[in-house]
C-alpha positions in Angstrom: 0.0 0.0 0.0 1.3 3.4 -0.9 1.6 6.0 1.9 -0.8 8.9 1.6 0.7 12.2 2.7 -0.9 15.0 4.6 -2.1 17.7 4.2 -4.7 17.7 1.4 -3.8 20.6 -0.9 -6.7 22.9 -1.9 -6.9 24.8 -5.1 -9.6 26.9 -6.8 -11.2 26.1 -10.1 -8.9 27.4 -12.9 -5.9 28.0 -10.6 -2.5 27.0 -11.8 -0.6 26.0 -8.7 2.8 24.5 -7.8 2.6 21.5 -5.5 5.8 20.5 -3.6 6.2 17.3 -1.7 8.8 17.2 1.0 10.5 13.8 1.1 13.0 14.7 3.9 11.4 12.4 6.5 11.4 9.5 4.0 15.2 9.7 3.2 18.1 8.3 5.1 20.9 10.6 6.4 22.8 12.1 3.4 20.4 10.6 0.9 18.7 12.8 -1.7 16.4 12.3 -4.7 17.8 11.9 -8.1 16.7 11.5 -11.7 13.4 12.4 -13.2 10.4 11.9 -10.8 6.9 11.2 -11.9 3.5 12.6 -10.8 0.5 10.6 -12.1 -3.2 11.2 -11.6 -4.6 7.9 -10.4 -8.2 9.0 -10.4 -10.3 9.9 -13.4 -10.8 13.6 -13.8 -9.7 16.9 -15.3 -6.6 17.6 -13.2 -3.7 18.6 -15.5 -0.2 17.8 -14.2 3.0 19.3 -15.7 6.5 20.4 -15.0 7.4 17.6 -12.7 10.9 17.8 -11.2 13.2 18.0 -8.2 13.7 21.2 -6.2 16.9 22.8 -7.6 17.3 25.2 -4.7 16.3 25.1 -1.0 12.5 25.5 -0.8 10.2 26.3 2.0 7.3 23.8 2.2 4.7 24.1 4.9 7.0 26.3 6.9 10.0 24.0 6.7 13.1 24.6 4.6 13.8 21.6 2.4 17.3 20.9 1.1 18.1 20.7 -2.6 16.9 17.5 -4.3 14.8 16.5 -1.3 11.4 17.5 -2.7 9.4 16.8 -5.8 7.4 19.7 -7.3 4.9 19.9 -10.1 2.3 22.2 -11.5 -1.5 21.5 -11.4 -4.5 22.9 -13.1 -8.1 21.9 -12.3 -11.4 22.7 -13.9 -13.8 20.6 -11.8 -15.2 22.2 -8.7 -15.8 19.8 -5.8 -13.4 17.2 -7.1 -10.7 15.6 -5.0 -7.8 14.0 -6.9 -5.1 11.6 -5.9 -1.7 12.0 -7.5 0.9 9.3 -7.1 4.4 10.8 -6.9 7.5 8.6 -7.4 11.2 9.4 -7.1 14.5 7.5 -7.0 17.1 8.1 -4.3 20.8 8.3 -4.3 21.2 5.4 -1.9 23.1 2.3 -3.0 21.3 0.3 -4.1 18.9 3.0 -5.2 15.4 3.1 -3.7 12.2 4.2 -5.3 9.9 6.2 -2.9 6.3 6.4 -3.9 3.8 8.5 -2.1 0.2 9.7 -2.8 -0.9 13.3 -2.3 -4.5 14.5 -2.4 -5.6 17.7 -4.2 -9.0 19.2 -3.6 -10.6 21.7 -6.0 -13.1 24.1 -4.5 
């Protein structure tokens, strides 16, 4: 079973928003994310996902400063009011052997 992250992100209909997922608590000491992460809508719906990548600079997420390559960020656009979407985010780590960390994030459109 894939871990579901909190909180549920909320966006308004027609908003184009960046979502950033902090993986710090899911990484071992000295480990970071690497490669090209993915963010895939696992529900049916009209959520558009684009620009998936790792954070290239330190980034503040939910009041916490996240080190370079310890977060996945992506852009979303929704056109369906009242919908809640689940996005599956997957990234590879720098550990040896490499690990793949998969998490689900929920996005609600008001």
